[in-house]
SEPAMAR-936126 format. One record per atom (N, C-alpha, C, CB): residue in three letters; chain; atom name; z, x, y. Coordinates in Angstrom, 1 decimal. Glycine has a CB too. Layout:
{resn: ALA&chain: A&name: CA&Z: Z&X: X&Y: Y}
...
//
This chain:
{resn: MET&chain: A&name: N&Z: -63.9&X: -15.0&Y: 46.8}
{resn: MET&chain: A&name: CA&Z: -62.5&X: -15.0&Y: 46.6}
{resn: MET&chain: A&name: C&Z: -62.2&X: -16.1&Y: 45.6}
{resn: MET&chain: A&name: CB&Z: -61.8&X: -15.3&Y: 48.0}
{resn: ALA&chain: A&name: N&Z: -61.3&X: -15.7&Y: 44.7}
{resn: ALA&chain: A&name: CA&Z: -60.8&X: -16.7&Y: 43.6}
{resn: ALA&chain: A&name: C&Z: -59.6&X: -16.1&Y: 43.0}
{resn: ALA&chain: A&name: CB&Z: -61.9&X: -16.9&Y: 42.6}
{resn: ILE&chain: A&name: N&Z: -58.9&X: -16.8&Y: 42.1}
{resn: ILE&chain: A&name: CA&Z: -57.8&X: -16.3&Y: 41.3}
{resn: ILE&chain: A&name: C&Z: -58.1&X: -16.6&Y: 39.8}
{resn: ILE&chain: A&name: CB&Z: -56.5&X: -17.0&Y: 41.7}
{resn: SER&chain: A&name: N&Z: -57.4&X: -16.0&Y: 39.0}
{resn: SER&chain: A&name: CA&Z: -57.6&X: -16.1&Y: 37.5}
{resn: SER&chain: A&name: C&Z: -56.3&X: -16.3&Y: 36.8}
{resn: SER&chain: A&name: CB&Z: -58.4&X: -14.9&Y: 37.0}
{resn: LYS&chain: A&name: N&Z: -56.3&X: -17.1&Y: 35.8}
{resn: LYS&chain: A&name: CA&Z: -55.1&X: -17.4&Y: 35.0}
{resn: LYS&chain: A&name: C&Z: -55.5&X: -18.2&Y: 33.8}
{resn: LYS&chain: A&name: CB&Z: -54.0&X: -18.1&Y: 35.8}
{resn: THR&chain: A&name: N&Z: -54.8&X: -18.0&Y: 32.7}
{resn: THR&chain: A&name: CA&Z: -55.0&X: -18.8&Y: 31.5}
{resn: THR&chain: A&name: C&Z: -54.7&X: -20.2&Y: 31.8}
{resn: THR&chain: A&name: CB&Z: -54.1&X: -18.3&Y: 30.3}
{resn: GLN&chain: A&name: N&Z: -55.6&X: -21.1&Y: 31.5}
{resn: GLN&chain: A&name: CA&Z: -55.4&X: -22.6&Y: 31.7}
{resn: GLN&chain: A&name: C&Z: -55.4&X: -23.3&Y: 30.4}
{resn: GLN&chain: A&name: CB&Z: -56.5&X: -23.1&Y: 32.6}
{resn: HIS&chain: A&name: N&Z: -54.6&X: -24.3&Y: 30.3}
{resn: HIS&chain: A&name: CA&Z: -54.5&X: -25.2&Y: 29.1}
{resn: HIS&chain: A&name: C&Z: -55.0&X: -26.5&Y: 29.5}
{resn: HIS&chain: A&name: CB&Z: -53.0&X: -25.2&Y: 28.6}
{resn: VAL&chain: A&name: N&Z: -56.0&X: -27.0&Y: 28.8}
{resn: VAL&chain: A&name: CA&Z: -56.7&X: -28.3&Y: 29.0}
{resn: VAL&chain: A&name: C&Z: -56.6&X: -29.2&Y: 27.8}
{resn: VAL&chain: A&name: CB&Z: -58.1&X: -28.1&Y: 29.5}
{resn: SER&chain: A&name: N&Z: -56.1&X: -30.4&Y: 28.0}
{resn: SER&chain: A&name: CA&Z: -56.0&X: -31.3&Y: 26.9}
{resn: SER&chain: A&name: C&Z: -57.3&X: -32.1&Y: 26.8}
{resn: SER&chain: A&name: CB&Z: -54.8&X: -32.3&Y: 27.1}
{resn: TYR&chain: A&name: N&Z: -57.8&X: -32.2&Y: 25.6}
{resn: TYR&chain: A&name: CA&Z: -59.0&X: -32.9&Y: 25.3}
{resn: TYR&chain: A&name: C&Z: -59.0&X: -33.5&Y: 23.9}
{resn: TYR&chain: A&name: CB&Z: -60.3&X: -32.0&Y: 25.5}
{resn: LEU&chain: A&name: N&Z: -59.1&X: -34.8&Y: 23.9}
{resn: LEU&chain: A&name: CA&Z: -59.1&X: -35.5&Y: 22.6}
{resn: LEU&chain: A&name: C&Z: -57.9&X: -35.2&Y: 21.7}
{resn: LEU&chain: A&name: CB&Z: -60.4&X: -35.2&Y: 21.8}
{resn: GLY&chain: A&name: N&Z: -56.8&X: -35.2&Y: 22.4}
{resn: GLY&chain: A&name: CA&Z: -55.5&X: -34.9&Y: 21.7}
{resn: GLY&chain: A&name: C&Z: -55.2&X: -33.5&Y: 21.3}
{resn: GLY&chain: A&name: CB&Z: -55.5&X: -35.7&Y: 20.5}
{resn: LYS&chain: A&name: N&Z: -56.1&X: -32.6&Y: 21.7}
{resn: LYS&chain: A&name: CA&Z: -55.9&X: -31.2&Y: 21.4}
{resn: LYS&chain: A&name: C&Z: -55.8&X: -30.4&Y: 22.7}
{resn: LYS&chain: A&name: CB&Z: -57.0&X: -30.6&Y: 20.5}
{resn: THR&chain: A&name: N&Z: -55.1&X: -29.3&Y: 22.7}
{resn: THR&chain: A&name: CA&Z: -55.0&X: -28.4&Y: 23.8}
{resn: THR&chain: A&name: C&Z: -55.9&X: -27.2&Y: 23.6}
{resn: THR&chain: A&name: CB&Z: -53.5&X: -28.0&Y: 24.1}
{resn: LEU&chain: A&name: N&Z: -56.8&X: -27.0&Y: 24.6}
{resn: LEU&chain: A&name: CA&Z: -57.7&X: -25.9&Y: 24.6}
{resn: LEU&chain: A&name: C&Z: -57.2&X: -24.9&Y: 25.6}
{resn: LEU&chain: A&name: CB&Z: -59.1&X: -26.4&Y: 25.0}
{resn: ASP&chain: A&name: N&Z: -57.2&X: -23.6&Y: 25.2}
{resn: ASP&chain: A&name: CA&Z: -56.7&X: -22.5&Y: 26.1}
{resn: ASP&chain: A&name: C&Z: -57.9&X: -21.8&Y: 26.6}
{resn: ASP&chain: A&name: CB&Z: -55.8&X: -21.6&Y: 25.3}
{resn: PHE&chain: A&name: N&Z: -58.0&X: -21.5&Y: 27.9}
{resn: PHE&chain: A&name: CA&Z: -59.0&X: -20.8&Y: 28.5}
{resn: PHE&chain: A&name: C&Z: -58.4&X: -19.5&Y: 29.1}
{resn: PHE&chain: A&name: CB&Z: -59.8&X: -21.6&Y: 29.6}
{resn: ASN&chain: A&name: N&Z: -58.5&X: -18.4&Y: 28.5}
{resn: ASN&chain: A&name: CA&Z: -57.9&X: -17.1&Y: 29.0}
{resn: ASN&chain: A&name: C&Z: -58.7&X: -16.7&Y: 30.2}
{resn: ASN&chain: A&name: CB&Z: -57.9&X: -16.0&Y: 27.9}
{resn: ASN&chain: A&name: N&Z: -58.1&X: -16.3&Y: 31.2}
{resn: ASN&chain: A&name: CA&Z: -58.7&X: -15.8&Y: 32.5}
{resn: ASN&chain: A&name: C&Z: -59.7&X: -16.8&Y: 33.1}
{resn: ASN&chain: A&name: CB&Z: -59.4&X: -14.5&Y: 32.2}
{resn: ALA&chain: A&name: N&Z: -59.2&X: -18.0&Y: 33.1}
{resn: ALA&chain: A&name: CA&Z: -60.0&X: -19.1&Y: 33.8}
{resn: ALA&chain: A&name: C&Z: -60.2&X: -18.7&Y: 35.2}
{resn: ALA&chain: A&name: CB&Z: -59.4&X: -20.5&Y: 33.7}
{resn: TYR&chain: A&name: N&Z: -61.4&X: -19.1&Y: 35.8}
{resn: TYR&chain: A&name: CA&Z: -61.8&X: -18.7&Y: 37.2}
{resn: TYR&chain: A&name: C&Z: -61.4&X: -19.9&Y: 38.0}
{resn: TYR&chain: A&name: CB&Z: -63.3&X: -18.4&Y: 37.3}
{resn: ILE&chain: A&name: N&Z: -60.5&X: -19.7&Y: 39.0}
{resn: ILE&chain: A&name: CA&Z: -60.0&X: -20.8&Y: 39.9}
{resn: ILE&chain: A&name: C&Z: -60.5&X: -20.6&Y: 41.3}
{resn: ILE&chain: A&name: CB&Z: -58.4&X: -20.9&Y: 39.8}
{resn: LYS&chain: A&name: N&Z: -61.2&X: -21.5&Y: 41.8}
{resn: LYS&chain: A&name: CA&Z: -61.9&X: -21.3&Y: 43.1}
{resn: LYS&chain: A&name: C&Z: -61.7&X: -22.5&Y: 44.0}
{resn: LYS&chain: A&name: CB&Z: -63.4&X: -21.1&Y: 42.8}
{resn: VAL&chain: A&name: N&Z: -61.4&X: -22.3&Y: 45.3}
{resn: VAL&chain: A&name: CA&Z: -61.4&X: -23.3&Y: 46.3}
{resn: VAL&chain: A&name: C&Z: -62.8&X: -23.7&Y: 46.6}
{resn: VAL&chain: A&name: CB&Z: -60.6&X: -22.8&Y: 47.6}
{resn: SER&chain: A&name: N&Z: -63.2&X: -24.9&Y: 46.3}
{resn: SER&chain: A&name: CA&Z: -64.6&X: -25.3&Y: 46.5}
{resn: SER&chain: A&name: C&Z: -64.8&X: -25.9&Y: 47.9}
{resn: SER&chain: A&name: CB&Z: -65.0&X: -26.4&Y: 45.5}
{resn: SER&chain: A&name: N&Z: -63.8&X: -26.5&Y: 48.5}
{resn: SER&chain: A&name: CA&Z: -64.0&X: -27.0&Y: 49.9}
{resn: SER&chain: A&name: C&Z: -62.6&X: -27.1&Y: 50.5}
{resn: SER&chain: A&name: CB&Z: -64.7&X: -28.3&Y: 49.9}
{resn: LEU&chain: A&name: N&Z: -62.7&X: -27.0&Y: 51.8}
{resn: LEU&chain: A&name: CA&Z: -61.5&X: -27.1&Y: 52.7}
{resn: LEU&chain: A&name: C&Z: -61.8&X: -28.2&Y: 53.8}
{resn: LEU&chain: A&name: CB&Z: -61.1&X: -25.8&Y: 53.3}
{resn: SER&chain: A&name: N&Z: -60.8&X: -29.0&Y: 54.1}
{resn: SER&chain: A&name: CA&Z: -61.0&X: -29.8&Y: 55.3}
{resn: SER&chain: A&name: C&Z: -59.6&X: -30.1&Y: 55.9}
{resn: SER&chain: A&name: CB&Z: -61.6&X: -31.2&Y: 54.9}
{resn: GLY&chain: A&name: N&Z: -59.5&X: -30.3&Y: 57.2}
{resn: GLY&chain: A&name: CA&Z: -58.2&X: -30.5&Y: 57.8}
{resn: GLY&chain: A&name: C&Z: -58.3&X: -30.4&Y: 59.3}
{resn: GLY&chain: A&name: CB&Z: -57.2&X: -29.6&Y: 57.2}
{resn: ASN&chain: A&name: N&Z: -57.1&X: -30.1&Y: 59.8}
{resn: ASN&chain: A&name: CA&Z: -57.0&X: -29.9&Y: 61.2}
{resn: ASN&chain: A&name: C&Z: -56.3&X: -28.6&Y: 61.6}
{resn: ASN&chain: A&name: CB&Z: -56.2&X: -31.1&Y: 61.8}
{resn: LYS&chain: A&name: N&Z: -55.7&X: -28.5&Y: 62.8}
{resn: LYS&chain: A&name: CA&Z: -55.1&X: -27.3&Y: 63.2}
{resn: LYS&chain: A&name: C&Z: -53.9&X: -26.8&Y: 62.3}
{resn: LYS&chain: A&name: CB&Z: -54.7&X: -27.4&Y: 64.6}
{resn: THR&chain: A&name: N&Z: -53.2&X: -27.8&Y: 61.7}
{resn: THR&chain: A&name: CA&Z: -52.0&X: -27.4&Y: 60.9}
{resn: THR&chain: A&name: C&Z: -52.1&X: -27.7&Y: 59.4}
{resn: THR&chain: A&name: CB&Z: -50.9&X: -28.1&Y: 61.5}
{resn: THR&chain: A&name: N&Z: -52.8&X: -28.7&Y: 59.0}
{resn: THR&chain: A&name: CA&Z: -52.9&X: -29.2&Y: 57.6}
{resn: THR&chain: A&name: C&Z: -54.2&X: -29.0&Y: 57.0}
{resn: THR&chain: A&name: CB&Z: -52.4&X: -30.6&Y: 57.5}
{resn: MET&chain: A&name: N&Z: -54.3&X: -28.5&Y: 55.8}
{resn: MET&chain: A&name: CA&Z: -55.6&X: -28.3&Y: 55.1}
{resn: MET&chain: A&name: C&Z: -55.5&X: -29.0&Y: 53.8}
{resn: MET&chain: A&name: CB&Z: -56.0&X: -26.8&Y: 55.0}
{resn: ASN&chain: A&name: N&Z: -56.6&X: -29.6&Y: 53.4}
{resn: ASN&chain: A&name: CA&Z: -56.8&X: -30.2&Y: 52.1}
{resn: ASN&chain: A&name: C&Z: -57.8&X: -29.4&Y: 51.3}
{resn: ASN&chain: A&name: CB&Z: -57.3&X: -31.7&Y: 52.2}
{resn: LEU&chain: A&name: N&Z: -57.4&X: -29.1&Y: 50.1}
{resn: LEU&chain: A&name: CA&Z: -58.3&X: -28.2&Y: 49.2}
{resn: LEU&chain: A&name: C&Z: -58.8&X: -29.0&Y: 48.1}
{resn: LEU&chain: A&name: CB&Z: -57.4&X: -27.0&Y: 48.7}
{resn: VAL&chain: A&name: N&Z: -60.1&X: -28.7&Y: 47.7}
{resn: VAL&chain: A&name: CA&Z: -60.6&X: -29.1&Y: 46.5}
{resn: VAL&chain: A&name: C&Z: -60.7&X: -27.8&Y: 45.6}
{resn: VAL&chain: A&name: CB&Z: -62.1&X: -29.8&Y: 46.6}
{resn: VAL&chain: A&name: N&Z: -60.0&X: -27.8&Y: 44.5}
{resn: VAL&chain: A&name: CA&Z: -60.0&X: -26.6&Y: 43.6}
{resn: VAL&chain: A&name: C&Z: -60.7&X: -26.9&Y: 42.3}
{resn: VAL&chain: A&name: CB&Z: -58.5&X: -26.2&Y: 43.4}
{resn: ASP&chain: A&name: N&Z: -61.6&X: -26.1&Y: 42.0}
{resn: ASP&chain: A&name: CA&Z: -62.3&X: -26.2&Y: 40.7}
{resn: ASP&chain: A&name: C&Z: -61.9&X: -25.1&Y: 39.8}
{resn: ASP&chain: A&name: CB&Z: -63.9&X: -26.2&Y: 40.9}
{resn: ILE&chain: A&name: N&Z: -61.8&X: -25.4&Y: 38.5}
{resn: ILE&chain: A&name: CA&Z: -61.4&X: -24.4&Y: 37.5}
{resn: ILE&chain: A&name: C&Z: -62.5&X: -24.3&Y: 36.5}
{resn: ILE&chain: A&name: CB&Z: -60.0&X: -24.8&Y: 36.8}
{resn: PHE&chain: A&name: N&Z: -63.0&X: -23.1&Y: 36.3}
{resn: PHE&chain: A&name: CA&Z: -64.1&X: -22.8&Y: 35.4}
{resn: PHE&chain: A&name: C&Z: -63.6&X: -22.0&Y: 34.2}
{resn: PHE&chain: A&name: CB&Z: -65.2&X: -22.1&Y: 36.1}
{resn: ASP&chain: A&name: N&Z: -64.3&X: -22.1&Y: 33.1}
{resn: ASP&chain: A&name: CA&Z: -63.9&X: -21.3&Y: 31.9}
{resn: ASP&chain: A&name: C&Z: -64.1&X: -19.8&Y: 32.2}
{resn: ASP&chain: A&name: CB&Z: -64.7&X: -21.7&Y: 30.7}
{resn: THR&chain: A&name: N&Z: -65.2&X: -19.5&Y: 32.9}
{resn: THR&chain: A&name: CA&Z: -65.5&X: -18.1&Y: 33.3}
{resn: THR&chain: A&name: C&Z: -66.1&X: -18.1&Y: 34.7}
{resn: THR&chain: A&name: CB&Z: -66.5&X: -17.4&Y: 32.3}
{resn: LYS&chain: A&name: N&Z: -66.3&X: -17.0&Y: 35.4}
{resn: LYS&chain: A&name: CA&Z: -66.8&X: -17.0&Y: 36.7}
{resn: LYS&chain: A&name: C&Z: -68.1&X: -17.8&Y: 36.9}
{resn: LYS&chain: A&name: CB&Z: -67.0&X: -15.6&Y: 37.2}
{resn: ASP&chain: A&name: N&Z: -69.0&X: -17.6&Y: 36.0}
{resn: ASP&chain: A&name: CA&Z: -70.3&X: -18.3&Y: 36.0}
{resn: ASP&chain: A&name: C&Z: -70.4&X: -19.4&Y: 35.0}
{resn: ASP&chain: A&name: CB&Z: -71.4&X: -17.3&Y: 35.9}
{resn: GLY&chain: A&name: N&Z: -69.3&X: -19.8&Y: 34.5}
{resn: GLY&chain: A&name: CA&Z: -69.3&X: -20.8&Y: 33.4}
{resn: GLY&chain: A&name: C&Z: -69.2&X: -22.2&Y: 33.8}
{resn: GLY&chain: A&name: CB&Z: -68.1&X: -20.5&Y: 32.5}
{resn: LEU&chain: A&name: N&Z: -68.7&X: -23.0&Y: 32.8}
{resn: LEU&chain: A&name: CA&Z: -68.6&X: -24.5&Y: 33.0}
{resn: LEU&chain: A&name: C&Z: -67.3&X: -24.9&Y: 33.6}
{resn: LEU&chain: A&name: CB&Z: -68.7&X: -25.1&Y: 31.6}
{resn: LYS&chain: A&name: N&Z: -67.3&X: -25.9&Y: 34.5}
{resn: LYS&chain: A&name: CA&Z: -66.1&X: -26.5&Y: 35.1}
{resn: LYS&chain: A&name: C&Z: -65.3&X: -27.2&Y: 34.0}
{resn: LYS&chain: A&name: CB&Z: -66.5&X: -27.5&Y: 36.2}
{resn: ILE&chain: A&name: N&Z: -64.0&X: -26.8&Y: 33.9}
{resn: ILE&chain: A&name: CA&Z: -63.2&X: -27.4&Y: 32.9}
{resn: ILE&chain: A&name: C&Z: -62.1&X: -28.3&Y: 33.5}
{resn: ILE&chain: A&name: CB&Z: -62.5&X: -26.3&Y: 32.1}
{resn: SER&chain: A&name: N&Z: -61.9&X: -28.2&Y: 34.8}
{resn: SER&chain: A&name: CA&Z: -60.8&X: -29.0&Y: 35.4}
{resn: SER&chain: A&name: C&Z: -61.0&X: -28.9&Y: 36.9}
{resn: SER&chain: A&name: CB&Z: -59.4&X: -28.6&Y: 34.9}
{resn: GLY&chain: A&name: N&Z: -60.1&X: -29.6&Y: 37.6}
{resn: GLY&chain: A&name: CA&Z: -60.1&X: -29.5&Y: 39.1}
{resn: GLY&chain: A&name: C&Z: -58.9&X: -30.3&Y: 39.6}
{resn: GLY&chain: A&name: CB&Z: -61.4&X: -30.1&Y: 39.7}
{resn: MET&chain: A&name: N&Z: -58.7&X: -30.1&Y: 40.9}
{resn: MET&chain: A&name: CA&Z: -57.6&X: -30.8&Y: 41.5}
{resn: MET&chain: A&name: C&Z: -57.8&X: -30.8&Y: 43.0}
{resn: MET&chain: A&name: CB&Z: -56.2&X: -30.1&Y: 41.2}
{resn: VAL&chain: A&name: N&Z: -57.0&X: -31.7&Y: 43.7}
{resn: VAL&chain: A&name: CA&Z: -57.0&X: -31.7&Y: 45.2}
{resn: VAL&chain: A&name: C&Z: -55.6&X: -31.6&Y: 45.6}
{resn: VAL&chain: A&name: CB&Z: -57.6&X: -33.1&Y: 45.7}
{resn: CYS&chain: A&name: N&Z: -55.3&X: -30.7&Y: 46.6}
{resn: CYS&chain: A&name: CA&Z: -54.0&X: -30.6&Y: 47.1}
{resn: CYS&chain: A&name: C&Z: -54.1&X: -30.2&Y: 48.6}
{resn: CYS&chain: A&name: CB&Z: -53.2&X: -29.5&Y: 46.3}
{resn: GLY&chain: A&name: N&Z: -52.9&X: -30.1&Y: 49.2}
{resn: GLY&chain: A&name: CA&Z: -52.9&X: -29.8&Y: 50.7}
{resn: GLY&chain: A&name: C&Z: -51.7&X: -28.9&Y: 51.0}
{resn: GLY&chain: A&name: CB&Z: -52.8&X: -31.1&Y: 51.5}
{resn: PHE&chain: A&name: N&Z: -51.8&X: -28.3&Y: 52.1}
{resn: PHE&chain: A&name: CA&Z: -50.8&X: -27.4&Y: 52.6}
{resn: PHE&chain: A&name: C&Z: -50.8&X: -27.2&Y: 54.1}
{resn: PHE&chain: A&name: CB&Z: -50.9&X: -26.0&Y: 51.9}
{resn: VAL&chain: A&name: N&Z: -49.7&X: -26.8&Y: 54.7}
{resn: VAL&chain: A&name: CA&Z: -49.6&X: -26.5&Y: 56.1}
{resn: VAL&chain: A&name: C&Z: -50.0&X: -25.1&Y: 56.3}
{resn: VAL&chain: A&name: CB&Z: -48.2&X: -26.8&Y: 56.7}
{resn: HIS&chain: A&name: N&Z: -50.9&X: -24.8&Y: 57.2}
{resn: HIS&chain: A&name: CA&Z: -51.4&X: -23.4&Y: 57.4}
{resn: HIS&chain: A&name: C&Z: -51.1&X: -23.0&Y: 58.8}
{resn: HIS&chain: A&name: CB&Z: -52.9&X: -23.4&Y: 57.1}
{resn: ASP&chain: A&name: N&Z: -51.3&X: -21.7&Y: 59.0}
{resn: ASP&chain: A&name: CA&Z: -51.2&X: -21.0&Y: 60.3}
{resn: ASP&chain: A&name: C&Z: -52.6&X: -20.9&Y: 60.9}
{resn: ASP&chain: A&name: CB&Z: -50.5&X: -19.6&Y: 60.2}
{resn: PRO&chain: A&name: N&Z: -52.9&X: -21.5&Y: 62.0}
{resn: PRO&chain: A&name: CA&Z: -54.3&X: -21.5&Y: 62.5}
{resn: PRO&chain: A&name: C&Z: -54.7&X: -20.1&Y: 63.0}
{resn: PRO&chain: A&name: CB&Z: -54.4&X: -22.5&Y: 63.6}
{resn: ASN&chain: A&name: N&Z: -53.8&X: -19.2&Y: 63.1}
{resn: ASN&chain: A&name: CA&Z: -54.1&X: -17.8&Y: 63.5}
{resn: ASN&chain: A&name: C&Z: -54.4&X: -16.9&Y: 62.4}
{resn: ASN&chain: A&name: CB&Z: -53.0&X: -17.3&Y: 64.3}
{resn: GLU&chain: A&name: N&Z: -54.4&X: -17.3&Y: 61.2}
{resn: GLU&chain: A&name: CA&Z: -54.6&X: -16.5&Y: 60.0}
{resn: GLU&chain: A&name: C&Z: -55.8&X: -17.1&Y: 59.2}
{resn: GLU&chain: A&name: CB&Z: -53.4&X: -16.4&Y: 59.1}
{resn: SER&chain: A&name: N&Z: -56.4&X: -16.3&Y: 58.3}
{resn: SER&chain: A&name: CA&Z: -57.5&X: -16.7&Y: 57.5}
{resn: SER&chain: A&name: C&Z: -57.1&X: -17.9&Y: 56.6}
{resn: SER&chain: A&name: CB&Z: -58.0&X: -15.6&Y: 56.6}
{resn: VAL&chain: A&name: N&Z: -57.8&X: -19.0&Y: 56.8}
{resn: VAL&chain: A&name: CA&Z: -57.4&X: -20.2&Y: 56.0}
{resn: VAL&chain: A&name: C&Z: -57.7&X: -20.0&Y: 54.5}
{resn: VAL&chain: A&name: CB&Z: -58.1&X: -21.4&Y: 56.6}
{resn: PHE&chain: A&name: N&Z: -58.7&X: -19.3&Y: 54.2}
{resn: PHE&chain: A&name: CA&Z: -59.0&X: -19.1&Y: 52.8}
{resn: PHE&chain: A&name: C&Z: -58.0&X: -18.2&Y: 52.1}
{resn: PHE&chain: A&name: CB&Z: -60.4&X: -18.4&Y: 52.6}
{resn: LYS&chain: A&name: N&Z: -57.5&X: -17.2&Y: 52.8}
{resn: LYS&chain: A&name: CA&Z: -56.5&X: -16.3&Y: 52.2}
{resn: LYS&chain: A&name: C&Z: -55.2&X: -17.2&Y: 52.0}
{resn: LYS&chain: A&name: CB&Z: -56.2&X: -15.1&Y: 53.2}
{resn: GLN&chain: A&name: N&Z: -54.9&X: -18.0&Y: 53.0}
{resn: GLN&chain: A&name: CA&Z: -53.7&X: -18.8&Y: 52.9}
{resn: GLN&chain: A&name: C&Z: -53.8&X: -19.8&Y: 51.8}
{resn: GLN&chain: A&name: CB&Z: -53.4&X: -19.5&Y: 54.3}
{resn: ALA&chain: A&name: N&Z: -55.0&X: -20.3&Y: 51.6}
{resn: ALA&chain: A&name: CA&Z: -55.2&X: -21.3&Y: 50.5}
{resn: ALA&chain: A&name: C&Z: -54.9&X: -20.7&Y: 49.2}
{resn: ALA&chain: A&name: CB&Z: -56.7&X: -21.8&Y: 50.6}
{resn: TYR&chain: A&name: N&Z: -55.4&X: -19.5&Y: 48.9}
{resn: TYR&chain: A&name: CA&Z: -55.2&X: -18.9&Y: 47.6}
{resn: TYR&chain: A&name: C&Z: -53.7&X: -18.4&Y: 47.5}
{resn: TYR&chain: A&name: CB&Z: -56.1&X: -17.7&Y: 47.5}
{resn: GLU&chain: A&name: N&Z: -53.1&X: -18.0&Y: 48.6}
{resn: GLU&chain: A&name: CA&Z: -51.7&X: -17.7&Y: 48.5}
{resn: GLU&chain: A&name: C&Z: -50.9&X: -18.9&Y: 48.2}
{resn: GLU&chain: A&name: CB&Z: -51.2&X: -17.0&Y: 49.8}
{resn: TYR&chain: A&name: N&Z: -51.2&X: -20.0&Y: 48.8}
{resn: TYR&chain: A&name: CA&Z: -50.5&X: -21.3&Y: 48.5}
{resn: TYR&chain: A&name: C&Z: -50.7&X: -21.7&Y: 47.1}
{resn: TYR&chain: A&name: CB&Z: -51.1&X: -22.4&Y: 49.5}
{resn: LEU&chain: A&name: N&Z: -51.9&X: -21.6&Y: 46.5}
{resn: LEU&chain: A&name: CA&Z: -52.2&X: -22.0&Y: 45.1}
{resn: LEU&chain: A&name: C&Z: -51.3&X: -21.2&Y: 44.2}
{resn: LEU&chain: A&name: CB&Z: -53.6&X: -21.8&Y: 44.8}
{resn: LYS&chain: A&name: N&Z: -51.1&X: -19.9&Y: 44.5}
{resn: LYS&chain: A&name: CA&Z: -50.2&X: -19.1&Y: 43.6}
{resn: LYS&chain: A&name: C&Z: -48.8&X: -19.5&Y: 43.7}
{resn: LYS&chain: A&name: CB&Z: -50.4&X: -17.6&Y: 44.0}
{resn: THR&chain: A&name: N&Z: -48.3&X: -20.3&Y: 44.6}
{resn: THR&chain: A&name: CA&Z: -47.0&X: -20.8&Y: 44.7}
{resn: THR&chain: A&name: C&Z: -46.8&X: -22.0&Y: 43.8}
{resn: THR&chain: A&name: CB&Z: -46.6&X: -21.1&Y: 46.1}
{resn: LEU&chain: A&name: N&Z: -47.9&X: -22.7&Y: 43.4}
{resn: LEU&chain: A&name: CA&Z: -47.8&X: -23.9&Y: 42.5}
{resn: LEU&chain: A&name: C&Z: -47.5&X: -23.5&Y: 41.1}
{resn: LEU&chain: A&name: CB&Z: -49.1&X: -24.7&Y: 42.6}
{resn: PRO&chain: A&name: N&Z: -46.7&X: -24.3&Y: 40.4}
{resn: PRO&chain: A&name: CA&Z: -46.3&X: -23.9&Y: 39.0}
{resn: PRO&chain: A&name: C&Z: -47.5&X: -23.7&Y: 38.1}
{resn: PRO&chain: A&name: CB&Z: -45.5&X: -25.0&Y: 38.4}
{resn: GLU&chain: A&name: N&Z: -48.6&X: -24.5&Y: 38.3}
{resn: GLU&chain: A&name: CA&Z: -49.7&X: -24.3&Y: 37.4}
{resn: GLU&chain: A&name: C&Z: -50.5&X: -23.1&Y: 37.6}
{resn: GLU&chain: A&name: CB&Z: -50.6&X: -25.5&Y: 37.5}
{resn: PHE&chain: A&name: N&Z: -50.3&X: -22.4&Y: 38.8}
{resn: PHE&chain: A&name: CA&Z: -51.0&X: -21.2&Y: 39.1}
{resn: PHE&chain: A&name: C&Z: -50.1&X: -20.0&Y: 39.3}
{resn: PHE&chain: A&name: CB&Z: -51.9&X: -21.4&Y: 40.3}
{resn: ALA&chain: A&name: N&Z: -48.8&X: -20.1&Y: 38.9}
{resn: ALA&chain: A&name: CA&Z: -47.8&X: -19.0&Y: 39.0}
{resn: ALA&chain: A&name: C&Z: -48.4&X: -17.9&Y: 38.2}
{resn: ALA&chain: A&name: CB&Z: -46.4&X: -19.5&Y: 38.5}
{resn: ASN&chain: A&name: N&Z: -48.2&X: -16.7&Y: 38.7}
{resn: ASN&chain: A&name: CA&Z: -48.6&X: -15.4&Y: 38.1}
{resn: ASN&chain: A&name: C&Z: -50.2&X: -15.3&Y: 38.0}
{resn: ASN&chain: A&name: CB&Z: -48.1&X: -15.3&Y: 36.7}
{resn: ALA&chain: A&name: N&Z: -50.9&X: -16.1&Y: 38.8}
{resn: ALA&chain: A&name: CA&Z: -52.4&X: -15.9&Y: 38.8}
{resn: ALA&chain: A&name: C&Z: -52.7&X: -14.6&Y: 39.5}
{resn: ALA&chain: A&name: CB&Z: -53.1&X: -17.1&Y: 39.5}
{resn: THR&chain: A&name: N&Z: -53.8&X: -14.0&Y: 39.2}
{resn: THR&chain: A&name: CA&Z: -54.2&X: -12.8&Y: 39.8}
{resn: THR&chain: A&name: C&Z: -55.5&X: -13.0&Y: 40.6}
{resn: THR&chain: A&name: CB&Z: -54.5&X: -11.7&Y: 38.7}
{resn: ASP&chain: A&name: N&Z: -55.6&X: -12.2&Y: 41.7}
{resn: ASP&chain: A&name: CA&Z: -56.8&X: -12.2&Y: 42.5}
{resn: ASP&chain: A&name: C&Z: -58.0&X: -11.7&Y: 41.8}
{resn: ASP&chain: A&name: CB&Z: -56.6&X: -11.4&Y: 43.8}
{resn: CYS&chain: A&name: N&Z: -59.1&X: -12.2&Y: 42.0}
{resn: CYS&chain: A&name: CA&Z: -60.3&X: -11.7&Y: 41.3}
{resn: CYS&chain: A&name: C&Z: -61.5&X: -11.8&Y: 42.2}
{resn: CYS&chain: A&name: CB&Z: -60.6&X: -12.4&Y: 40.0}
//
């Protein structure tokens, strides 16, 4: 499970565009209500890691936490309009 979206990464004063970057939740940790995510962003599915982030959200313990994690990511401005892949 992952999502895909064009990502813009600044490097040495320049902005690099990665079309259809592969965005994957690498790890989850938390408790019954709150989850912390480590999100890695790759240039392609089997490519190089270009960025990453850590974030958290409140989840429903009766639903798939991975599905909720990706749905939550798509609510963030940096991943708005991302597509499932």
